[in-house]
N, C-alpha and C positions, 0 to 999 in steps of 0.2 A: 449507547445502544448495547443491549444484552444479546451477545452472540448466540447464546442458547436459543433465542427466538428466531433465528434465521432459518431459511428452508434450505438446508443443504440437499445435494442430489441424493436420492434413496441409495445408490449403490455405494455412496461414499459414507453414509451415516453410521454404519457398523464400524468402520475403521475410525471415524471421529469419536465414537463412544469409548472405543478401546484406548485411543491415544488420550483422551480425557481421564479415564480411569487410571491409566499408568501415571499420568501427570500428578494425580492427587496421591498416589502411593509414594511417588519420589518426594513430594513436599513433606509428608508425614515423616519419612525416613530421614530426610535432611534435617528437619527440625529437631529430631532426637540426636543425631549423631554430631550436629554441629551447635549444640545449644550454647556453648561458651561463646563461639565467634559470632553467632547471631546477636548475642547480648552486647557484645562490643559494637556491632553495627547499629543496633537500636540506640545505644547510647550516643553514637555519632549522628543520629538523627535520621537514619536510613529506614524507610518503611519495611518492616520485617515481612509482611504478607507479600508486598510486591517483590522483594528480593527473593523469597521462597520460591514463587512462580518462576522467576527468571533463571534461578538456578536449575529448576526442574526442566524448564525448556531446553536450556543449554546442554544438559546431560541426557535428555531423552533423544534429541536430534532427529529422530524419524518422523518426518511430517511429509511423507509421500503422498497422502490423501490431499494435503493442501496443495502440493506442487501439481498434482493431476487436475485439481479443480481450477488452479490458475491458468494451466495451459489450455483447458477447455474453454474458460471464459475469454482468454485472449483470442483463440480461433473463432469463437462466436462473435466477438466484436469486430474482428477483420471481416468476417463475412456480412455481418449486418451493415457495417460502413459501405461496403462495395454495393449491397443491395439497395440501400438507401440513395446512394449516389446514382446508380442507374435508373431508379424510380423517379427521382427528381428530374433526371435528363428526360425520361419518357414523358413524364407528366408536363413538362415545359413544352415539349413538341406538341403534345395534344391540345394543351390550352391556347397555344399560338396557332393552332391549325383551324381556319374557318370551316372546314369540312367535318370537324369534329362537333360542331353545334348544329342541333336539329333545325335551328332557326334559318340556317343557310340553306337547307333543302326546301324548307317551306317557302323561301324566297325564290329559289330556282323553279319550283313547281307551281308557278302561277302568282306567287306573291308580289312579284315585281311588277305585274301588270295591274295589280290591285292597288299600287301605290306603296307597297311595303318597302321600307328603307333597307339597304344592304346592312345585315346584322353585323354587330361586333363579335370579336372572339371571346372565348371564355377567359382570357387573360385580362379582360377589362374587369373582371369581377376581382376586387380586393382580396376576397378569401382564397382564390386561386393561387395568386402570387405569394400570399402569406404561407399557404401550405408548401409550395415549392421551396421558399425560403427555409421554412422550418426543417424540411427533409434534408437540405443541403447542410444546415447547421448541425443536425443530429449526426449525419454522415462524418462531418468533420469532428465532432466531439467523440464519436466511437472509435474513429481511426486514431486520435491522440491517445485515447485510453489504451488501445492495443499496443501502441508505441511504448507508453509508460509500463505496461506489462512486460514488454521485451526487456527494458532497462533493469527493472526489478528482478526478473527471472535471471538475468545475466550476472547481476550482483549475488543473487542466491547461490549460483553455481560456483562463483569464486571465493565465496566467504563461508567460514564457520559461523552461520547466522545466529546460533543460540548464545555463544560466547561473546559475539560481537555486539549483540543486542543487549546482553547483561552489562558489558562494560559501557556502551553508550547510555544506557539508562542510569547505570551507577554514577556516571559522570554529572548527569543532571541532578541526582539525589545528594551526591557528595562531590562538589566542584573541585575540592583539593585533592581528590582520589586518596584520601587516607585510608589506613588499615588494609592495604592491598595483600598483605600477608595473611590476614584473616580471611579475605575474600578468596584468596588461592586455596586456602585450606578447605573452605566451604565447597568450592568448585571440584576439588579432588574427592571430597565426601559425596558430592552429587553425582559424579561419574562412577563412583565406587558402587553407590546405591543402584545405578543403572547397569551394572554388571561390566563396566568398562575400566580397564586399567590405564589410567591417564593421571600424571601428577602435574600440578600448576604452581607456578611460582610468582612472586611479585614482579620480578624483572620481565618475565614472560608475558604477564598480563598488560604491562606498560607497552611492550612491543607490539602486541595483538591489538591494543587500543589505537595505537599510531598508524599500524598498516591498515586495519580494516574497519574499526568502529567509526573513525572519523569520516570515512567514505560513506558508510550507511547513513550516518548523520546528515550529511550533506545531501544524499539521495532523498531522505524522508523530508528534510526541509524543502527541497525542490518540489516534491509533490504537493506541499502545503504552501506553495509560492504565494497564492492570493491573500492568505491570511498573514503570512510573514511580511508582505509588502506593506499591508495597511498597518500592522503592529509588529515591529521588529522582534524576533524571537531571540531570548537570551541564550537558547541552546547553540545558536551560530557561534556566538562569542566563546562559549564553553568549548565547542568542538575544535576551535583554532587555538586554544591555549596550550602551552607546553605542560606536561605532567611529570618532567623529569626531576622536578625539585621545587621546594616551597619557594625558593628565592626567585625562580623563573616565574612562578605564579604571581608573586607579589610585584614583580617587574612589570608584567603584562597588565594587571589589574589597575596599576597606578599611572601606566603610561598616557 
């Protein structure tokens, strides 16, 4: 899906455009400053366009418009779930209530003496029960989505999302996590392009991956659980491997 085709809230659109414009500027700056290291990555089989985007995302950091929209959607889902649950309960009461069917009143007002049989309730209509069941199902679905938003927002608050995302994705692009020195230099260039004085090292990236990126990988895989259950995702095996040395990698892969 092309995210540019999505209908973001009007009040967020200006912030989103500004954010995207800055992202493009950072990608262009990084591609010039880190030309040599990007060549190293390309020779290692890493997609250069994907890497540039991830580097720019990590350096930019400011995604407050996303955070605001996520919180808005979470609140909307909570509210919708409660309303659907209440509506399903009220609808069930009405369809089970004989007095809510006009045929009952026709029966009471002379229909009985004319041989009219006591009418059934609206609940006897298959469509009524189906509608109630659908509302209850939607209430459950929206409630679960609101809970997942909470889990993701909690992880967002505890994690340097940009760097963790870069490392998690880099692990899938380059399972052995080679050339971390080059990646550290590229990250340093990216942060410098964003006006931030922050230096990275290969050892620091290994520690960040172990502490943060693996947690995010597991969270994303959890959100994608139905697909993962049908077809095991190799990213889970990648997330659990040690990256402290090639020997550990070979041991795990041949175990």
